[in-house]
C-alpha positions in Angstrom: 11.7 11.2 7.6 14.5 10.3 9.1 15.0 7.2 8.1 14.3 7.9 4.5 17.5 10.3 5.0 19.7 7.4 6.3 18.6 5.3 3.3 20.5 5.1 -0.3 19.2 6.4 -3.1 18.1 3.2 -4.5 16.5 1.7 -1.7 14.8 5.1 -1.3 13.3 4.7 -4.5 12.2 1.0 -4.0 10.6 2.0 -0.6 8.9 4.9 -1.7 7.5 2.6 -4.7 6.4 -0.3 -2.1 4.5 2.2 -0.1 2.8 4.0 -3.3 1.8 0.3 -4.2 0.5 -0.7 -1.1 -1.6 2.7 -1.0 -2.8 2.3 -4.2 -3.9 -1.9 -3.7 -5.8 -0.6 -0.5 -7.6 2.3 -2.0 -8.6 -0.3 -5.2 -9.7 -2.9 -2.6 -11.8 0.1 -0.4 -13.4 1.2 -4.0 -14.0 -2.0 -5.4 -17.7 -2.4 -5.7 -17.1 -6.0 -6.7 -15.5 -6.6 -3.5 -18.5 -7.3 -1.5 -18.4 -9.7 1.2 -14.7 -10.3 0.3 -13.5 -7.3 1.7 -15.8 -7.3 4.6 -13.5 -8.0 7.7 -16.2 -10.2 9.8 -16.1 -12.6 6.9 -13.0 -15.0 7.4 
């Protein structure tokens, strides 16, 4: 957490917000039943 401590408050908020969005997007991608072959790492 040292990196966050060295950041200004605005950058810290943006950093956390981006991390949250990434985590949510990942979770939705994994639990999306319509994903099917699209989420398969082998195809593509």
